[in-house]
N, CA and C atoms as a LAMMPS dump frame, in Angstrom:
ITEM: TIMESTEP
0
ITEM: NUMBER OF ATOMS
201
ITEM: BOX BOUNDS ff ff ff
-5.0000000000000000e+02 5.0000000000000000e+02
-5.0000000000000000e+02 5.0000000000000000e+02
-5.0000000000000000e+02 5.0000000000000000e+02
ITEM: ATOMS id mol type element x y z
1 1 1 N -331.484 140.736 -45.712
2 1 2 C -332.299 139.547 -45.55
3 1 3 C -332.112 139.036 -44.126
4 2 1 N -333.22 138.697 -43.47
5 2 2 C -333.105 138.129 -42.13
6 2 3 C -333.383 136.628 -42.186
7 3 1 N -333.219 135.947 -41.06
8 3 2 C -333.358 134.494 -41.018
9 3 3 C -334.742 134.009 -41.424
10 4 1 N -335.764 134.801 -41.223
11 4 2 C -337.116 134.357 -41.552
12 4 3 C -337.386 134.351 -43.057
13 5 1 N -336.516 134.964 -43.858
14 5 2 C -336.737 134.991 -45.296
15 5 3 C -335.751 134.118 -46.068
16 6 1 N -334.916 133.351 -45.383
17 6 2 C -333.952 132.477 -46.051
18 6 3 C -334.713 131.313 -46.672
19 7 1 N -334.426 131.045 -47.935
20 7 2 C -335.064 129.947 -48.643
21 7 3 C -334.099 128.783 -48.762
22 8 1 N -334.553 127.606 -48.35
23 8 2 C -333.758 126.385 -48.439
24 8 3 C -334.548 125.358 -49.258
25 9 1 N -334.459 125.482 -50.596
26 9 2 C -335.329 124.673 -51.451
27 9 3 C -334.843 123.253 -51.743
28 10 1 N -333.648 122.888 -51.302
29 10 2 C -333.094 121.571 -51.622
30 10 3 C -333.084 120.677 -50.399
31 11 1 N -333.642 119.488 -50.548
32 11 2 C -333.715 118.501 -49.475
33 11 3 C -332.751 117.358 -49.738
34 12 1 N -332.178 116.805 -48.673
35 12 2 C -331.491 115.521 -48.755
36 12 3 C -332.457 114.522 -48.133
37 13 1 N -332.751 113.464 -48.877
38 13 2 C -333.698 112.441 -48.457
39 13 3 C -332.951 111.135 -48.238
40 14 1 N -333.35 110.421 -47.18
41 14 2 C -332.8 109.093 -46.906
42 14 3 C -333.927 108.087 -46.969
43 15 1 N -333.68 106.968 -47.637
44 15 2 C -334.648 105.877 -47.657
45 15 3 C -334.015 104.677 -46.978
46 16 1 N -334.715 104.11 -45.991
47 16 2 C -334.165 102.973 -45.266
48 16 3 C -334.508 101.659 -45.97
49 17 1 N -334.077 100.562 -45.361
50 17 2 C -334.273 99.236 -45.96
51 17 3 C -335.741 98.843 -46.102
52 18 1 N -336.617 99.485 -45.34
53 18 2 C -338.043 99.184 -45.399
54 18 3 C -338.805 100.113 -46.338
55 19 1 N -338.095 101.007 -47.023
56 19 2 C -338.73 101.93 -47.955
57 19 3 C -339.248 103.208 -47.328
58 20 1 N -339.008 103.402 -46.034
59 20 2 C -339.416 104.634 -45.368
60 20 3 C -338.471 105.767 -45.755
61 21 1 N -339.027 106.934 -46.035
62 21 2 C -338.233 108.089 -46.455
63 21 3 C -338.242 109.159 -45.384
64 22 1 N -337.087 109.785 -45.19
65 22 2 C -336.925 110.815 -44.165
66 22 3 C -336.129 111.985 -44.729
67 23 1 N -336.49 113.173 -44.316
68 23 2 C -335.72 114.358 -44.674
69 23 3 C -334.515 114.437 -43.742
70 24 1 N -333.325 114.499 -44.313
71 24 2 C -332.085 114.604 -43.544
72 24 3 C -331.774 116.071 -43.265
73 25 1 N -332.047 116.951 -44.235
74 25 2 C -331.771 118.367 -44.056
75 25 3 C -332.21 119.169 -45.267
76 26 1 N -332.206 120.497 -45.096
77 26 2 C -332.565 121.427 -46.173
78 26 3 C -331.366 122.322 -46.45
79 27 1 N -331.164 122.658 -47.729
80 27 2 C -329.968 123.392 -48.146
81 27 3 C -330.333 124.453 -49.176
82 28 1 N -329.492 125.464 -49.256
83 28 2 C -329.743 126.597 -50.148
84 28 3 C -329.475 126.255 -51.608
85 29 1 N -328.494 125.383 -51.86
86 29 2 C -328.14 125.054 -53.241
87 29 3 C -328.122 123.542 -53.441
88 30 1 N -328.328 123.152 -54.666
89 30 2 C -328.263 121.725 -55.004
90 30 3 C -326.857 121.185 -54.75
91 31 1 N -325.842 121.974 -55.069
92 31 2 C -324.454 121.544 -54.866
93 31 3 C -324.166 121.267 -53.391
94 32 1 N -324.67 122.13 -52.514
95 32 2 C -324.481 121.942 -51.081
96 32 3 C -325.155 120.642 -50.613
97 33 1 N -326.378 120.413 -51.077
98 33 2 C -327.1 119.19 -50.723
99 33 3 C -326.386 117.955 -51.269
100 34 1 N -325.868 118.058 -52.491
101 34 2 C -325.177 116.922 -53.094
102 34 3 C -323.9 116.575 -52.331
103 35 1 N -323.213 117.565 -51.788
104 35 2 C -322.023 117.305 -50.962
105 35 3 C -322.378 116.451 -49.753
106 36 1 N -323.526 116.73 -49.146
107 36 2 C -323.987 115.951 -47.997
108 36 3 C -324.275 114.508 -48.432
109 37 1 N -324.979 114.358 -49.538
110 37 2 C -325.271 113.012 -50.061
111 37 3 C -323.977 112.255 -50.315
112 38 1 N -323.017 112.904 -50.958
113 38 2 C -321.744 112.254 -51.263
114 38 3 C -321.009 111.838 -49.997
115 39 1 N -321.022 112.696 -48.982
116 39 2 C -320.318 112.357 -47.739
117 39 3 C -321.005 111.191 -47.023
118 40 1 N -322.326 111.134 -47.056
119 40 2 C -323.04 110.012 -46.441
120 40 3 C -322.804 108.722 -47.223
121 41 1 N -322.815 108.81 -48.544
122 41 2 C -322.543 107.635 -49.373
123 41 3 C -321.127 107.11 -49.143
124 42 1 N -320.179 108.015 -48.976
125 42 2 C -318.777 107.629 -48.772
126 42 3 C -318.563 106.887 -47.457
127 43 1 N -319.462 107.075 -46.504
128 43 2 C -319.342 106.399 -45.206
129 43 3 C -319.778 104.939 -45.264
130 44 1 N -320.355 104.528 -46.382
131 44 2 C -320.758 103.14 -46.531
132 44 3 C -322.102 102.797 -45.902
133 45 1 N -322.951 103.801 -45.688
134 45 2 C -324.282 103.528 -45.154
135 45 3 C -325.063 102.666 -46.139
136 46 1 N -325.89 101.796 -45.62
137 46 2 C -326.706 100.94 -46.488
138 46 3 C -327.918 101.669 -47.051
139 47 1 N -328.31 102.778 -46.411
140 47 2 C -329.473 103.51 -46.881
141 47 3 C -329.166 104.239 -48.188
142 48 1 N -330.229 104.57 -48.875
143 48 2 C -330.137 105.312 -50.123
144 48 3 C -330.36 106.788 -49.826
145 49 1 N -329.511 107.66 -50.362
146 49 2 C -329.623 109.112 -50.177
147 49 3 C -329.728 109.791 -51.532
148 50 1 N -330.512 110.878 -51.612
149 50 2 C -330.585 111.65 -52.841
150 50 3 C -331.024 113.072 -52.543
151 51 1 N -330.885 113.925 -53.558
152 51 2 C -331.272 115.343 -53.478
153 51 3 C -332.605 115.513 -54.187
154 52 1 N -333.454 116.325 -53.591
155 52 2 C -334.776 116.575 -54.142
156 52 3 C -335.133 118.033 -53.894
157 53 1 N -335.754 118.667 -54.856
158 53 2 C -336.218 120.046 -54.666
159 53 3 C -337.529 120.021 -53.896
160 54 1 N -337.737 120.977 -52.989
161 54 2 C -338.966 121.049 -52.206
162 54 3 C -340.163 121.039 -53.153
163 55 1 N -341.152 120.221 -52.843
164 55 2 C -342.355 120.131 -53.665
165 55 3 C -342.232 119.193 -54.834
166 56 1 N -341.083 118.542 -54.993
167 56 2 C -340.842 117.68 -56.141
168 56 3 C -341.152 116.219 -55.845
169 57 1 N -341.291 115.849 -54.586
170 57 2 C -341.491 114.457 -54.186
171 57 3 C -342.764 113.898 -54.794
172 58 1 N -342.653 112.718 -55.365
173 58 2 C -343.822 112.062 -55.933
174 58 3 C -344.524 111.159 -54.935
175 59 1 N -343.845 110.78 -53.868
176 59 2 C -344.417 109.853 -52.898
177 59 3 C -344.56 110.476 -51.53
178 60 1 N -345.097 109.691 -50.625
179 60 2 C -345.259 110.143 -49.238
180 60 3 C -343.909 110.133 -48.556
181 61 1 N -343.638 111.163 -47.776
182 61 2 C -342.35 111.268 -47.111
183 61 3 C -342.552 111.619 -45.652
184 62 1 N -341.905 110.885 -44.777
185 62 2 C -341.965 111.19 -43.348
186 62 3 C -340.878 112.203 -43.007
187 63 1 N -341.235 113.246 -42.307
188 63 2 C -340.284 114.277 -41.914
189 63 3 C -339.743 113.968 -40.528
190 64 1 N -338.463 114.138 -40.327
191 64 2 C -337.881 114.024 -38.995
192 64 3 C -338.23 115.276 -38.219
193 65 1 N -338.616 115.128 -36.963
194 65 2 C -338.917 116.314 -36.155
195 65 3 C -337.712 117.252 -36.086
196 66 1 N -337.984 118.521 -36.224
197 66 2 C -336.909 119.516 -36.097
198 66 3 C -336.098 119.744 -37.353
199 67 1 N -336.435 119.077 -38.442
200 67 2 C -335.677 119.262 -39.683
201 67 3 C -336.497 120.089 -40.635
């Protein structure tokens, strides 16, 4: 398998105080994505973080450039 065929179906999403949603990163497994969410939550950020499977979002989501 080369880099062009790697599938990263799990997203970490951040929602800010104004309700804007951003993709933080893409991961190969749900467990890997959840570790990122847990580490961000442990830092005491006020934003809300969660794991979402690609294509599962029910609402509009703004993507960060380069992610």
